C-alpha positions in Angstrom: 95.2 41.1 226.6 97.2 40.8 229.8 100.9 41.6 229.2 103.1 38.5 229.1 106.4 38.4 231.2 109.3 39.2 228.9 111.5 36.8 231.0 109.4 33.8 232.0 112.3 31.6 232.9 113.0 33.7 235.9 109.6 32.9 237.3 110.1 29.2 237.0 111.9 26.7 239.0 112.5 23.1 237.7 111.5 24.1 234.2 114.4 26.6 234.1 116.7 23.9 235.2 115.3 21.5 232.6 115.6 23.9 229.8 119.2 24.7 230.7 120.1 21.1 230.9 118.5 20.2 227.5 120.3 23.0 225.8 123.7 22.1 227.4 123.2 18.5 226.6 122.4 19.2 222.9 125.5 21.4 222.5 127.7 18.8 224.2 126.3 16.1 221.9 127.0 18.1 218.8 130.5 19.0 220.0 131.3 15.3 220.6 130.2 14.4 217.0 132.1 17.3 215.5 135.4 16.4 217.3 135.1 12.6 217.1 134.5 12.5 213.4 136.5 15.6 212.3 139.0 13.6 210.1 136.3 11.8 208.1 136.9 12.2 204.4 134.3 14.5 202.8 132.5 11.6 200.9 129.7 10.9 203.3 127.0 12.7 201.5 127.1 15.2 198.7 130.7 14.3 198.0 130.5 16.5 194.8 129.9 19.7 196.8 132.1 18.9 199.8 135.2 17.9 197.7 134.7 21.0 195.4 134.9 23.2 198.5 137.8 21.1 199.8 139.8 21.2 196.6 139.7 25.0 196.4 141.2 25.1 200.0 143.8 22.5 199.0 144.9 24.5 196.0 145.1 27.7 198.1 147.7 25.7 200.2 149.5 24.7 197.0 149.4 27.9 195.1 148.3 30.7 197.4 145.1 32.8 197.5 143.7 34.2 194.3 140.3 35.7 193.4 140.2 33.7 190.1 140.8 30.6 192.1 141.1 27.2 190.5 138.5 24.5 190.6 140.9 22.0 189.0 138.4 19.5 187.7 137.3 21.4 184.6 140.5 21.3 182.6 142.7 24.1 181.5 142.6 27.0 182.2 141.8 25.8 185.7 139.9 28.7 187.2 136.1 28.3 187.5 135.3 30.4 190.6 131.8 30.3 192.2 131.3 31.8 195.7 133.8 34.2 197.2 136.4 31.9 198.8 136.5 33.3 202.3 135.8 30.0 204.0 138.1 28.1 201.8 140.9 30.6 202.4 140.5 30.3 206.2 140.6 26.5 205.9 143.8 26.7 204.0 145.3 29.1 206.5 144.3 26.8 209.4 145.9 23.9 207.6 149.1 25.7 207.0 149.5 27.3 210.4 148.5 24.3 212.5 149.3 21.4 210.3 145.8 20.3 209.9 144.3 18.2 207.1 141.8 19.9 204.9 139.1 17.6 206.5 139.9 18.5 210.1 140.3 22.2 209.3 137.3 22.4 207.1 134.9 20.5 209.4 136.3 22.3 212.5 135.8 25.7 210.9 132.2 24.8 209.7 131.2 23.8 213.2 133.0 26.8 214.7 130.8 29.1 212.6 127.8 27.2 213.8 128.9 27.7 217.4 129.5 31.4 216.7 125.9 31.7 215.7 125.0 31.3 219.4 126.3 34.6 220.8 124.8 36.4 217.9 121.5 34.8 218.5 121.7 35.7 222.2 122.4 39.2 221.2 119.4 39.3 218.9 117.3 37.7 221.6 118.3 40.4 224.1 117.6 43.2 221.6 114.2 41.8 221.0 113.6 41.3 224.7 112.5 37.8 224.2 113.9 36.4 227.4 116.3 33.5 228.3 113.6 31.0 227.8 113.4 31.6 224.1 117.2 31.4 223.7 117.5 28.1 225.7 114.7 26.5 223.7 116.4 27.8 220.4 119.6 26.2 221.4 118.0 22.9 222.2 116.2 22.8 218.8 119.1 23.9 216.8 121.6 21.5 218.3 119.3 18.4 218.1 118.4 19.1 214.6 119.6 16.4 212.2 120.3 19.3 209.6 122.7 21.1 211.8 124.2 18.0 213.6 125.1 16.6 210.2 125.8 19.6 207.8 127.1 21.8 210.6 130.3 19.7 210.6 130.7 19.2 206.9 133.4 20.7 204.6 131.0 23.3 203.2 130.3 27.0 203.3 126.8 26.8 204.7 127.4 27.7 208.3 129.8 30.6 207.4 127.2 32.2 205.2 124.6 31.6 207.9 126.8 33.3 210.5 127.3 36.4 208.5 123.6 36.7 207.8 122.8 36.5 211.5 125.4 39.1 212.3 123.8 41.4 209.6 120.4 40.8 211.4 121.8 41.7 214.8 123.3 45.0 213.5 120.1 45.8 211.7 118.1 45.4 214.8 120.5 47.5 216.7 119.9 50.3 214.2 116.2 49.9 214.0 115.4 49.4 217.7 118.3 51.1 219.3 119.7 54.7 218.9 119.6 54.7 215.2 123.5 54.9 214.9 124.7 54.9 211.5 127.7 52.7 212.4 125.3 49.9 213.1 123.9 50.3 209.6 127.4 50.3 208.2 128.2 47.1 210.2 125.0 45.6 208.8 126.1 46.4 205.3 129.5 44.8 205.8 128.0 41.6 207.3 125.3 41.2 204.6 128.0 41.8 202.0 130.0 38.9 203.4 126.9 36.7 203.6 126.0 37.3 199.9 129.6 36.9 198.8 130.0 33.7 200.7 126.7 32.3 199.5 124.2 34.4 197.8 121.3 32.0 198.2 121.7 32.2 202.0 122.1 36.0 202.2 119.6 37.2 199.7 116.4 36.1 201.3 117.5 37.6 204.6 118.4 40.8 202.8 114.9 40.9 201.2 113.0 40.3 204.4 115.1 42.9 206.3 114.4 45.4 203.4 110.6 44.8 203.9 111.0 45.2 207.7 112.8 48.5 207.2 110.1 49.8 204.8 107.2 48.8 207.1 109.0 50.3 210.1 109.5 53.7 208.4 106.0 53.6 207.0 104.5 53.1 210.5 106.7 55.9 211.8 105.4 58.2 209.1 101.8 57.4 210.0 102.5 58.3 213.5 103.6 61.7 212.5 107.4 61.2 212.2 108.0 61.6 208.5 111.5 60.1 207.4 114.3 62.4 206.5 115.6 62.2 203.0 119.2 62.0 204.1 118.3 59.1 206.4 116.4 57.2 203.7 119.2 57.7 201.3 121.7 56.4 203.8 119.6 53.2 204.6 119.1 52.7 200.8 122.8 52.9 200.3 123.6 50.4 203.1 121.1 48.0 201.6 122.4 48.6 198.0 126.1 47.9 198.9 125.7 44.2 199.6 123.6 43.6 196.5 125.9 45.6 194.3 129.0 43.7 195.5 127.3 40.4 195.2 126.1 41.1 191.7 129.6 42.4 190.8 131.3 39.2 192.1 128.8 37.1 190.1 129.7 39.1 186.9 133.4 38.7 187.6 133.2 35.0 188.1 131.0 34.6 185.0 133.8 36.4 183.0 136.4 34.0 184.3 134.2 31.0 183.7 133.9 31.9 180.1 137.5 31.3 179.5 137.1 27.7 180.3 135.2 25.3 178.0 133.4 23.7 180.8 132.9 26.9 182.8 130.9 28.4 179.8 128.1 26.0 180.8 128.3 27.2 184.5 127.7 30.9 184.3 124.8 32.6 186.2 122.8 32.9 183.0 123.5 29.3 182.0 122.3 28.1 185.5 119.4 30.5 185.9 116.7 27.8 185.4 118.6 25.3 187.6 118.8 27.9 190.4 115.4 29.4 190.4 113.3 26.3 189.5 109.8 26.4 187.9 106.2 27.2 188.9 105.4 23.6 188.4 108.0 22.6 191.0 106.6 25.0 193.5 103.1 23.4 193.1 104.4 19.8 192.9 104.0 17.0 195.5 107.7 16.8 195.6 107.9 20.3 197.0 104.9 20.1 199.4 105.2 16.6 200.5 108.8 15.6 200.0 110.6 18.9 200.9 108.2 20.6 203.2 106.5 17.7 204.7 109.1 15.0 205.1 112.4 16.7 204.9 111.6 19.8 207.0 108.6 19.0 209.3 109.1 15.3 209.9 112.9 15.3 209.5 113.8 18.5 211.4 111.0 20.0 213.2 110.1 17.1 215.5 107.1 16.2 213.3 103.8 16.9 215.1 105.5 18.5 218.1 107.1 21.1 215.9 104.1 21.7 213.7 102.0 22.5 216.9 104.6 24.9 218.0 104.6 26.7 214.7 100.8 26.8 214.8 100.7 28.2 218.3 103.1 30.9 217.1 100.3 32.5 215.0 97.1 31.7 216.9 98.2 31.9 220.6 98.5 35.1 222.7 101.8 36.7 222.2 103.5 40.1 222.9 103.6 42.4 220.0 107.4 42.4 219.6 107.4 38.7 219.9 104.8 38.3 217.2 106.7 40.6 214.9 109.9 38.5 215.4 108.1 35.3 214.7 106.5 36.8 211.5 109.9 38.0 210.2 111.6 34.7 211.1 108.9 32.7 209.4 109.4 34.8 206.3 113.2 34.2 206.3 112.5 30.5 206.7 110.0 30.2 203.9 111.2 32.7 201.3 114.3 30.7 200.3 112.2 27.7 199.4 110.2 29.7 196.9 113.2 31.7 195.6 115.6 28.9 195.0 113.1 26.0 194.7 115.1 23.6 192.5 118.1 24.0 194.6 116.2 23.2 197.8 114.6 20.1 196.0 117.8 18.7 194.8 120.3 19.5 197.6 119.1 18.7 201.2 122.0 20.8 202.6 120.4 24.0 201.3 117.9 24.0 204.3 120.8 24.9 206.5 120.2 28.5 205.4 116.6 28.7 206.6 115.7 26.0 209.1 117.4 28.1 212.0 114.7 30.7 211.5 111.9 28.1 212.0 113.6 27.1 215.3 113.6 30.7 216.4 109.9 30.9 215.7 109.3 27.7 217.5 111.4 28.9 220.6 109.6 32.3 220.7 106.3 30.4 220.5 107.2 28.0 223.3 108.6 30.8 225.5 105.3 32.8 225.2 103.4 29.6 226.2 105.6 29.1 229.2 104.7 32.6 230.4 101.1 31.2 230.9 100.8 28.6 233.8 98.1 26.6 232.1 100.3 26.1 229.0 103.7 25.6 230.7 103.5 21.8 230.7 102.2 21.7 227.1 105.2 24.0 226.1 107.8 21.7 227.7 106.3 18.6 226.2 106.3 20.1 222.8 109.9 21.4 223.0 111.3 18.1 224.5 109.2 16.0 222.2 110.5 17.9 219.2 114.2 17.6 220.4 113.8 14.0 221.3 112.2 13.2 217.9 115.0 14.9 216.1 117.6 13.2 218.0 116.2 9.8 217.3 116.1 10.7 213.6 119.7 11.8 213.6 120.8 8.7 215.5 119.0 6.3 213.1 119.5 8.1 209.8 122.5 10.6 209.8 124.8 9.2 212.5 125.6 6.1 210.4 126.8 8.4 207.6 128.9 10.4 210.0 130.5 7.2 211.2 131.4 5.9 207.8 135.2 5.2 207.2 136.4 5.5 203.7 139.3 3.3 202.5 140.4 1.4 199.4 137.1 -0.5 199.2 135.5 2.9 198.2 135.6 3.6 194.5 136.8 7.2 194.8 139.5 6.3 197.2 140.8 3.2 195.2 140.9 5.3 192.0 142.6 8.2 193.7 145.3 6.1 195.1 146.1 4.7 191.7 146.3 8.2 190.1 148.4 9.6 193.0 150.9 6.8 192.6 151.0 6.9 188.9 151.1 10.7 188.2 153.7 13.2 189.1 152.6 16.1 191.2 152.0 18.3 188.1 150.5 15.5 186.1 146.9 15.6 185.0 144.2 13.1 184.1 140.9 13.0 182.2 138.0 11.1 183.7 134.6 10.0 182.5 131.7 8.6 184.3 132.0 10.8 187.5 130.0 13.8 186.5 132.3 16.7 186.9 132.9 15.8 190.6 136.0 16.7 192.4 136.3 13.4 194.3 139.0 11.9 192.1 141.0 15.1 191.9 140.8 16.1 195.5 141.7 12.6 196.9 144.6 12.2 194.4 145.7 15.8 194.7 146.1 16.0 190.9 144.5 18.4 188.4 142.0 16.8 186.1 139.4 17.3 183.4 136.5 15.3 184.8 134.1 15.2 181.9 130.3 15.3 182.4 128.2 13.6 179.8 126.5 16.9 179.0 129.8 18.5 177.9 129.3 20.3 174.6 132.6 19.0 173.3 132.3 15.5 174.8 133.4 13.6 171.6 136.5 15.8 171.2 137.4 15.2 174.9 137.3 11.4 174.0 139.5 11.5 171.0 141.9 14.3 172.1 141.9 14.5 176.0 145.2 16.1 176.1 143.8 19.2 174.4 141.9 20.0 177.6 144.5 19.7 180.3 147.6 21.5 179.1 150.4 20.5 176.7 152.6 17.6 178.0 150.8 17.1 181.3 148.3 14.3 180.6 149.3 11.2 182.6 146.2 9.1 182.7 142.7 8.6 181.2 140.0 6.6 182.9 136.3 5.7 182.5 133.8 4.5 185.1 131.0 4.3 182.6 130.1 2.0 179.7 130.8 4.9 177.2 133.4 5.9 176.4 135.3 2.6 176.6 138.9 2.6 177.7 139.8 1.3 174.2 138.4 4.5 172.6 140.5 6.6 175.1 143.8 4.9 174.1 143.0 4.6 170.4 145.5 7.4 169.3 149.3 7.9 169.9 150.8 8.2 172.3 148.0 6.7 174.4 147.8 3.6 172.2 150.9 2.2 174.0 149.6 2.9 177.6 148.9 0.0 180.0 145.2 -0.5 181.1 144.1 -1.8 184.4 140.9 -1.8 186.4 139.8 -1.1 189.9 136.5 -0.6 191.7 134.6 -0.7 188.4 136.9 1.9 186.6 139.3 1.3 183.7 142.5 3.3 184.1 145.2 3.8 181.4 148.7 5.3 182.1 152.0 5.2 180.4 153.7 1.7 180.6 157.2 0.9 181.8 159.5 -0.7 179.4 159.8 -4.5 179.7 163.0 -5.5 181.6 165.9 -7.0 179.7 167.5 -8.9 182.5 165.4 -10.9 184.8 166.6 -13.2 187.6 164.6 -15.9 189.3 163.7 -15.8 193.0 161.3 -16.6 195.8 158.3 -14.5 196.3 154.8 -14.7 197.7 151.8 -13.8 195.5 149.2 -15.2 193.1 147.8 -14.8 189.7 144.2 -15.2 190.5 142.6 -14.4 187.2 143.9 -15.0 183.7 141.3 -15.2 181.1 140.5 -14.0 177.6 136.9 -12.8 177.3 134.7 -10.4 175.4 134.7 -6.8 176.7 132.6 -4.5 174.7 132.6 -6.6 171.7 136.5 -6.9 171.8 138.5 -10.0 172.9 140.4 -8.9 176.0 143.1 -10.6 178.1 142.3 -9.9 181.8 145.0 -10.5 184.4 144.7 -9.8 188.1 146.2 -11.0 191.4 148.4 -9.8 194.2 151.9 -10.0 195.6 153.2 -9.8 199.1 155.2 -6.8 200.3 159.0 -7.0 200.3 160.5 -5.6 203.5 157.2 -4.0 204.4 156.6 -2.2 201.1 154.9 -3.2 197.9 157.3 -3.8 194.9 158.1 -0.7 192.9 156.5 -2.3 189.9 155.0 -5.6 188.9 155.0 -7.3 185.6 153.4 -10.5 184.3 155.5 -12.6 181.9 153.6 -14.8 179.4 155.9 -17.5 178.0 154.9 -19.9 175.2 157.1 -22.6 173.9 159.4 -21.5 171.1 158.3 -17.7 171.5 159.9 -14.7 173.1 158.1 -14.1 176.5 155.6 -11.3 176.4 156.2 -9.2 179.6 153.3 -6.8 180.5 153.6 -3.9 182.9 150.6 -4.0 185.3 148.7 -1.4 187.3 149.0 -1.7 191.0 145.5 -1.5 192.7 144.0 -2.1 196.1 143.2 -5.8 197.1 141.8 -5.8 200.6 141.4 -9.6 200.6 145.2 -9.9 200.1 146.0 -7.4 202.7 143.8 -9.2 205.3 145.2 -12.6 204.3 148.8 -11.4 204.9 148.0 -9.0 207.9 149.2 -6.0 205.9 147.6 -2.5 206.7 145.1 -1.3 204.1 147.5 1.6 203.2 149.7 -0.7 200.9 148.3 -1.7 197.5 149.1 -5.3 197.0 146.8 -6.1 194.0 147.6 -5.8 190.4 145.5 -5.5 187.1 146.2 -5.6 183.5 143.8 -5.5 180.5 145.0 -6.2 177.0 142.3 -5.4 174.4 142.8 -7.6 171.3 143.9 -10.5 173.5 146.8 -12.7 172.6 147.4 -15.5 170.1 145.9 -19.0 170.8 148.2 -21.4 172.6 149.4 -22.7 176.0 151.0 -20.0 178.3 153.0 -20.1 181.4 152.5 -17.0 183.5 154.9 -15.7 186.1 155.1 -12.4 188.2 158.1 -10.3 187.8 158.8 -7.8 190.7 160.9 -4.7 190.6 162.7 -4.3 193.9 165.6 -2.1 194.5 166.3 -1.7 190.8 166.5 -5.4 190.1 163.8 -7.5 188.3 163.0 -10.8 189.9 160.7 -13.5 188.5 158.7 -15.5 191.0 159.1 -19.3 190.8 155.5 -20.1 191.1 153.6 -20.1 187.8 150.1 -20.0 186.4 148.8 -21.9 183.4 146.6 -20.2 180.7 145.2 -21.8 177.6 143.8 -19.6 174.9 141.7 -21.2 172.2 
């Protein structure tokens, strides 16, 4: 076969300009998206995982770095470590040094790691002598991919782990194809160690493929009459062993720490083994081949038919030997994670961040080899730009609306967190049900919690004695966003039986109540009691009160009570829970940062009779009863 030019772009005119322009435009588009929406709360997708990463960084800011770091949603003791927290530590450092929010620092760092992959990829490209065409096409495909446009600016560790894996590949190739310097192999070992520590599911498949490449390379050299030296083989083996030993050692350390926590005992490596690896049935299922490989990868990120043709050409078209070897290794790195960690890839779409980049590399090399042949030049350009354009359209229609989402008090997690942040002191804790063991409530409220999943082994005990799971004397709230347990179950025992109950965004929240005021004066105020009824809640007659009050001198009242007055009886004064009420904010022209609504639930209801209801505001230490009233008849 005629040798193919190693640098086809240099022989091209307008195609060279076109490839450079497409790569530049793709990077600029991704940069705009990363900057414009950097402050978005980490709730747009997989909020569970994003806020779990964010809360670790947040607690580093609060308490400093520690190996047994806190995941303060699993109850006391608070440490439930997973990956080595390098990314989280850098986020916390950026936040402290530059005064950035966790969102801005986290999203910015994630995107910075993605950008940092480019010089590493260029270095690998030069080492393999693939030419600038392959690199420009790779950049175009990478930065028009919905996967990297979306997850490349998330508050997650994905791009950090990917960066370290690519650095490891670069040093490995320097050793293998260069002068065989041991320092390159040492650098490879260090980079792969960081990759496995940051995210073992990203680094391990790369480690496996590179190990196979090293073995094949040495076997071929042996067949050509260059038997390997024992010392050299030992050094290579040691440099491959170090990342694995350190990674396994970290996993064992974190497992030990997890066993000290009641929830953490269910989250050790052995406990999650089946969840991580998946099953043979899953690997053969339509969900895997059609849902994951077909729709999510090929249609959703490879440009559909355009990308599929480029992949096919990689293995059937004429290619230079080194380019063919590079494509084979890249394809293995892309496919192996899907079969190693099948369930994780099926459940979590962000996991493909670890492997799609290698498919783009294969497609880029394939297209660059086609460009070297005049008869295939036009086809190559059509396939590359078609794949990039298809991906851009998919991102603009599917992922961009998520990127543009703004989260305020109309979002459940934000609404609940605002109540918790206001009601609890900084060192207060809460116990929550109906939110899995997600970190959303804890991260947004910046309070420790035991967020109880329904599979927790001691679920019933966490309902009856929630304070036992958060540390003595710290429990300041219980809440449920699920039918079971009911809020009445959570406040059944002292001292919680005297707590006030309110509701917001479908969640019932109970916190300690303020004492009823002894002295109340009458005054003018603006507000409304919009709901006052007694109805059945879970088989229990419950008084339900809700409404709003206008701010006083630009701020909401310090507290708000409802006074129920019946003729001939002492008024019943109930402390209420302040909650968001966007309708009231918009009616009064008040910004959404001020919670004007109130809510109060009273299980058991009240006696039959006619009641006059009035709001009582606490303003500057004085209690003031509003002159307007609301009538309630209870049969």
